[in-house]
SETI-723065 format. One line per field, with one value per residue (C-alpha): residue number from 1; y, z, x. Coordinates in Angstrom, 2 decimals, decimal comma, m for minus. Each point is the difference from the previous one (the first is absolute). Layout:
<timars>
resi NUM; ...
y Y; ...
z Z; ...
x X; ...
</timars>
This chain:
<timars>
resi 1; 2; 3; 4; 5; 6; 7; 8; 9; 10; 11; 12; 13; 14; 15; 16; 17; 18; 19; 20; 21; 22; 23; 24; 25; 26; 27; 28; 29; 30; 31; 32; 33; 34; 35; 36; 37; 38; 39; 40; 41; 42; 43; 44; 45; 46; 47; 48; 49; 50; 51; 52; 53; 54; 55; 56; 57; 58; 59; 60; 61; 62; 63; 64; 65; 66; 67; 68; 69; 70; 71; 72; 73; 74; 75; 76; 77; 78; 79; 80; 81; 82; 83; 84; 85; 86; 87; 88; 89; 90; 91; 92; 93; 94; 95; 96; 97; 98; 99; 100; 101; 102; 103; 104; 105; 106; 107; 108; 109; 110; 111; 112; 113; 114; 115; 116; 117; 118; 119; 120; 121; 122; 123; 124; 125; 126; 127; 128; 129; 130; 131; 132; 133; 134; 135; 136; 137; 138; 139; 140; 141; 142; 143; 144; 145; 146; 147; 148; 149; 150; 151; 152; 153; 154; 155; 156; 157; 158; 159; 160; 161; 162; 163; 164; 165; 166; 167; 168; 169; 170; 171; 172; 173; 174; 175; 176; 177; 178; 179; 180; 181; 182; 183; 184; 185; 186; 187; 188; 189; 190; 191; 192; 193; 194; 195; 196; 197; 198; 199; 200; 201; 202; 203; 204; 205; 206; 207; 208; 209; 210; 211; 212; 213; 214; 215; 216; 217; 218; 219; 220; 221; 222; 223; 224; 225; 226; 227; 228; 229; 230; 231; 232; 233; 234; 235; 236; 237; 238; 239; 240; 241; 242; 243; 244; 245; 246; 247; 248; 249; 250; 251; 252; 253; 254; 255; 256; 257; 258; 259; 260; 261; 262; 263; 264; 265; 266; 267; 268; 269; 270; 271; 272; 273; 274; 275; 276; 277; 278; 279; 280; 281; 282; 283; 284
y 6,45; 2,03; 3,63; 2,74; 1,63; 2,88; 2,03; m0,47; 2,67; m0,44; 3,20; 0,81; 2,80; 1,23; 3,01; m2,19; m2,29; 2,92; 1,47; m3,30; m0,56; 3,57; m0,05; m2,85; m0,14; m3,66; m1,07; m1,82; m0,35; m3,47; m0,72; m3,59; m0,87; m2,49; 1,97; 1,53; m3,07; m2,15; 2,96; 0,19; m3,69; 0,29; 3,16; 1,89; 2,48; 0,96; 2,70; 1,35; 0,13; m1,51; 2,17; m2,23; 1,80; m2,98; 1,38; 3,46; 0,00; 2,92; m2,00; m2,64; m0,17; 0,27; 2,75; 1,67; 3,78; 1,07; m1,51; m0,87; m3,19; 0,48; m2,86; 0,33; m1,01; m2,70; m1,71; m3,58; m1,61; m2,46; 2,84; 1,69; m3,20; m0,68; 3,59; 0,61; 3,70; m0,85; m2,52; 2,69; 2,97; m1,70; m3,51; m0,51; 0,84; m2,59; m2,53; 0,96; m0,15; m3,47; m1,40; 1,62; m2,73; m2,58; 0,20; 0,79; 2,85; 1,37; m0,12; 1,96; 1,91; 3,57; 2,17; 2,88; m2,22; m1,62; 3,31; 1,43; m3,08; 0,48; m3,55; m0,18; m3,51; 1,05; 0,26; 3,07; 2,67; m0,90; 0,51; 3,23; 1,30; m0,99; 1,50; 3,31; m0,33; 2,66; m0,70; 2,00; 0,51; 1,39; 0,99; 2,50; 2,75; m0,76; m1,61; m0,28; m1,97; m1,58; m1,66; m3,61; 1,14; 2,09; m2,32; m3,09; 0,95; m3,30; m3,36; 0,08; 3,80; 2,54; 3,70; m0,77; 2,39; m0,58; m0,28; m0,12; m2,57; m0,96; 0,61; m0,68; m0,95; 1,98; m1,52; 1,47; m2,35; m2,37; m0,96; m0,53; m0,72; m3,36; m0,92; m2,94; m0,88; m3,12; m1,23; m2,62; m1,27; m1,67; m3,55; 0,02; 3,55; 1,09; 3,34; 1,53; m0,67; 2,15; 1,87; 1,70; 2,29; 1,39; 2,41; 0,49; 2,53; m1,58; 1,53; m3,04; m2,10; 2,93; 0,88; 3,69; 0,12; m2,39; m0,01; m2,63; m0,58; m2,70; m1,22; m2,97; 0,23; 3,64; 1,60; 2,02; m0,18; 1,86; 1,43; m0,83; 2,81; m1,40; m3,19; 2,05; 2,06; m3,17; m1,30; 3,31; 0,63; m3,63; m3,01; m2,09; m2,86; m2,34; 2,20; 2,98; m2,09; m1,28; 3,55; 1,20; m2,88; 0,80; 3,66; m0,93; m2,24; 2,88; 2,51; m1,97; 0,09; m1,53; 1,22; m3,30; m2,41; m3,43; m3,02; m3,63; m1,03; 2,69; 1,99; 3,54; m0,99; m2,59; 2,51; 2,54; m2,52; m0,95; 3,67; m0,11; m3,36; 1,14; 3,27; m1,97; m2,33; 2,90; 1,78; m3,20; m0,53; 3,61; m0,37; m3,26
z m24,22; 1,47; 0,93; m2,08; 1,24; 2,43; 2,51; 3,70; 2,72; 3,65; 1,36; 3,63; 0,35; m1,57; m1,47; m1,61; m1,47; m1,55; m1,35; m1,62; m1,55; m1,27; m1,61; m2,32; m1,32; m0,97; 3,58; 2,29; 3,76; 1,44; 3,14; 0,70; m3,66; m0,33; m2,85; m1,56; m0,17; m1,99; m2,34; m0,46; m0,75; m2,65; m1,42; 0,69; 1,91; m1,13; 2,36; m0,33; 3,79; 3,07; 3,09; 3,07; 2,63; 2,33; 2,73; 0,45; 3,56; m0,40; m2,58; 2,53; 2,85; 1,00; 2,23; 0,97; 0,16; 1,21; m2,36; m2,66; m0,60; m1,67; m1,52; m1,37; m3,62; 0,83; 2,53; m1,14; m0,60; 2,83; 2,45; m1,05; 0,28; 3,56; 1,29; 2,77; m0,98; m3,62; 1,07; 2,17; m2,39; m3,42; 0,44; m3,72; m0,79; 2,52; m1,71; m3,44; 1,11; 1,41; m3,41; m2,16; m1,85; 2,32; 3,28; m1,78; m1,97; 3,11; 1,95; m2,61; m2,08; 1,12; 0,05; m1,85; m2,75; m0,36; m0,37; m2,38; m2,24; m0,28; m1,08; m0,53; 1,46; 3,25; 3,29; 2,05; m2,65; 0,13; 3,76; m0,21; m2,55; 2,11; 3,17; m1,64; 0,46; m0,75; m1,36; 1,42; m2,79; m0,07; m3,17; m1,49; 0,42; 3,67; 1,83; m1,06; 0,90; m2,42; 0,56; m1,16; m2,29; m1,93; 0,42; m1,84; m3,66; m1,84; m0,76; 1,74; m0,19; 2,83; 0,44; 1,42; m1,65; m1,06; 3,05; 2,37; 2,74; 2,16; 3,56; 1,98; m0,26; 2,04; 0,76; 1,97; 2,84; m0,44; 3,68; 0,99; m3,57; m1,65; m2,88; m2,08; m2,96; m2,05; m3,27; m2,62; m0,39; m2,98; 1,25; m1,21; 0,47; 2,83; m1,77; 0,24; m2,91; 2,02; 3,21; 2,01; 3,02; 2,01; 2,94; 1,82; 2,64; 1,88; 2,27; 1,63; m2,85; m2,42; m2,27; 0,40; m2,74; m2,23; m2,00; m2,68; m2,29; m2,55; m1,49; m1,93; m2,66; m0,82; m1,31; 3,22; 3,39; m0,17; 2,40; m0,95; 1,37; m1,46; 2,00; 3,07; m0,33; m0,10; 3,22; 1,91; 1,94; m0,20; 2,30; m2,37; m0,47; m2,96; m2,21; 0,59; m0,58; m3,28; m1,11; 0,96; m1,86; m3,09; 0,19; 0,36; m3,09; m1,93; 1,31; m0,92; m3,60; m2,85; 0,90; 1,60; m0,05; m1,46; m1,12; m0,99; 3,67; 1,17; m2,78; 0,64; 0,25; 2,65; 2,02; m0,24; 1,42; 2,78; 1,01; 1,10; 1,71; 1,98; 0,99; 1,72; 1,63; 1,21; 1,58; 1,76; 1,30; 1,19; 1,90; 1,55
x 31,30; 2,82; m0,54; 1,66; 3,19; m0,40; 1,96; m0,78; 0,08; m0,94; m1,51; 0,83; m2,57; m3,21; 1,78; 2,65; m2,65; m1,88; 3,23; 1,01; m3,43; m0,29; 3,44; m0,99; m3,59; 0,55; 0,77; m2,43; m0,32; 0,50; m2,04; m1,08; 0,52; m2,86; m1,57; 3,11; 2,25; m2,48; m0,50; 3,78; 0,25; m2,72; 1,60; m3,23; 2,15; 3,50; 1,27; 3,52; 0,41; m1,63; m0,06; m0,36; m2,11; m0,32; 2,27; m1,49; m1,39; m2,42; m1,98; m1,04; m2,46; m3,65; m1,35; m3,28; m0,37; m3,42; m2,55; 2,61; 1,95; 3,39; 1,97; 3,53; 0,50; 2,57; m2,27; m0,61; m3,36; 0,70; 0,66; m3,25; m2,04; 1,09; m0,02; m2,55; m0,15; m0,83; m2,64; m1,61; 0,18; 0,01; m1,36; m0,60; 3,63; 1,18; m2,26; 1,32; 3,64; m0,58; m1,01; 2,68; 1,90; 1,56; 1,96; 3,28; m1,56; m1,70; 3,26; 2,01; m2,53; m0,66; m3,09; 1,66; 1,33; m3,40; m1,80; 2,60; m0,20; m3,80; m0,70; m3,78; m0,03; 1,64; m1,87; 1,08; m0,84; m3,71; m0,10; 2,01; m2,51; m3,01; 1,43; 0,87; 3,74; 2,60; 3,47; 2,91; 2,55; 3,53; 1,83; 2,44; m2,58; m0,58; m2,90; m3,63; m3,10; m2,42; m3,36; m0,26; m2,81; 2,56; 2,98; m1,27; m0,44; m0,35; 1,59; 3,43; m0,23; 0,25; 0,71; 3,45; 2,48; 3,62; 2,22; m2,96; m0,52; m2,95; 1,14; m3,17; m3,65; m2,52; m3,41; m2,89; m0,82; m2,93; m0,07; m3,62; m1,09; m0,64; 2,28; 1,13; 2,17; m0,70; 1,37; m0,65; 3,56; 1,59; 0,72; 3,62; 1,28; m2,32; m0,43; m3,47; m2,32; m2,40; 0,83; m2,72; 0,28; m2,90; 0,08; m3,30; m0,97; m2,87; m2,64; m1,50; m1,41; 0,02; 2,89; 0,78; 2,65; 1,92; 3,19; 0,54; 2,97; 0,68; 3,27; 1,29; m2,68; 0,78; 3,21; 0,31; m1,74; m3,30; m2,53; m3,58; m2,20; m3,21; 0,33; 0,93; m3,20; m2,11; 1,56; m0,09; m3,20; m1,12; m0,12; 2,16; m2,41; 0,22; m2,18; 2,29; 3,13; m1,40; m0,80; 3,49; 1,60; m2,04; 0,99; 3,67; m0,03; m1,55; 2,55; 3,10; m1,22; 1,95; 3,49; 0,95; 2,91; m0,63; 1,98; m0,53; m0,22; m2,41; m1,73; m1,18; m3,69; 0,82; 2,01; m2,83; m2,45; 2,43; 0,33; m3,63; 0,38; 3,03; m1,64; m2,74; 2,52; 2,16; m2,97; m1,08; 3,54; 0,26; m3,25; 1,20
</timars>
C-alpha cells in the first residue's frame, strides 16, 4: 500500500523539532524510519506531518560521564553494537543492538526511535529495563527525565507526551558485572518471541545481586524481581537456575502475547528456558 499524504519538515535544531511537533498533535518525528515507514504503508499511522530529526547533531553520540553511559537518541544500532564504550559499560545493550533486524535496519534504525516505538518484540527496551535506564526527554514544557520503569506503559505505549522527544538514554555502568541478552527470534522477521536480559554482580562463585528483564512475550519489557531474588545470594548451579526459571514463568502470569506461530503458553515456557541460557552465557 501507499502511505497517506503528509507534510514534511526537516528540523535543523532540537528546539525547532519540538516546536514543529507541538504545533500539530497529529505530527510524528521521523528518525531512522524503519518502524514508522512500514506503519505508514499499512495505514497504521496517518500523521499530518513528519518532522525529520535526522540531522540534529546534539542527538547523536556516545559518551561516559563517571559511572554513567549516555547515548544520543539518533545513535544507530550499528554504532552501539560496535562501540567499545558500550561493550564495556553496557555489554548486554551491545549484544541486543547487534541482533536488531538485519544490517540495513541496524545501519539506519536509531535507539531513540526504537524506544519511542515501544514494540514489545524489539530488543533494546528489555536491556534498558534490566539495566535501570533513564530516558532524557525534551518537550514544549522543557526537559525531564523518566525511569524506564515508568516510561514503558504497555503495547506500543509510552509516557512520551505530545511534542516531546527522547534526546538521550542514560545507563548506569555495568562494568565489572556479568551480563547477557538472548532472544528466541522469529525465523522470518527476527523479532523477539522472547527476549531475556540478565545482569549479575558476582562475588567469586556467589551471585551478590541480579537484575532480570523479559520482553517479546509481554506487552512491555518487565523486571522480574522474584526470579532476581532466587538468583541473588546463590552459586547459580542448575538447581538454582531451575528454581529461578520456574519463578519467572509464574511472575509473567497470563498477560502474555501469543499468536498462531508462538502461543502464549509456549512463550511462557521459553521465558524460563532463556533465563537459564542467559545466565550461563553471562557466566561464560
